[in-house]
Every structure is written in C-alpha cells, then in structure tokens.
C-alpha positions, 0 to 999 in steps of 0.5 A: 500500500502506498505511504499516503494511504498507510499513514491515513489508516494509522492516523484514523485508527491510532489505537489499532495501529499504536505499535506503528507509532512507538506507543507499545514495546513491540515490533508490530506492523513494522513493515506497513501494510503488505497489500495493494491500494485497492483494499484500502476502503475494505481495511478502513471499513473493517477498522472503523467497525473494530474500533467502534466495537472496542470503544463501546464494549466494556468487555472487548480488549482493544485490538492491536494489529501486528500484520496486514498482508495479502496471502493466497489472493486474500487479505490477512489481518493478524491481531491481538485482543478483540472478541468473537464479534471482532473475529466475525468482522475480520473473517468477513473482510478477509472473505470479501477481499477475494472479490475486490481487486487488490490494485484498484478496488473494483470487483475482482476475481481470484486468479489461481494461475501462477501467483494467486491474486484477486484482480479485476479484468483490467489489472489481470491482463496487466499483471 
C-alpha cells in the first residue's frame, strides 16, 4: 500500500495501529501494510467497525494489529485482543477481499494461475 494511504489508516485508527507509532514495546506492523491500494476502503471499513466495537464494549480488549498482508489472493489481518464479534468482522473482510481487486478496488476475481491474486479484468491482463 502506498505511504499516503498507510499513514491515513494509522492516523484514523491510532489505537489499532499504536505499535506503528512507538506507543507499545513491540515490533508490530513494522513493515506497513503488505497489500495493494485497492483494499484500502475494505481495511478502513473493517477498522472503523473494530474500533467502534472496542470503544463501546466494556468487555472487548482493544485490538492491536501486528500484520496486514495479502496471502493466497486474500487479505490477512493478524491481531491481538478483540472478541468473537471482532473475529466475525475480520473473517468477513478477509472473505470479501477475494472479490475486490487488490490494485484498484473494483470487483475482482481470484486468479489461481501462477501467483494467486484477486484482480479485476483490467489489472489481470496487466499483471
């Protein structure tokens, strides 16, 4: 993900990405977001739901992300904290990523020939 979008997510969700700003003693998220710009909106929506739930649920531990990447054509969100509701949000977002072009965010299809990626027809031809 480009640095501008990376910074935007970290600024919008400082509690989720606290480790990126040296607020915790961990190397969490030290590599940034290891996925394409096309998933920005999906990650932003997921983080918004996660943080809202963490803010309003007295029993939900704060979610701290330690890795966000593409793997086998889908989004992977690795984190500590949360509860079953958070696990459902993450699972849904990971599933949805397999239908969203990782490059541009349009409707995508999982390409299993060669490097597995979810791409729209336009970017599948270019890749």
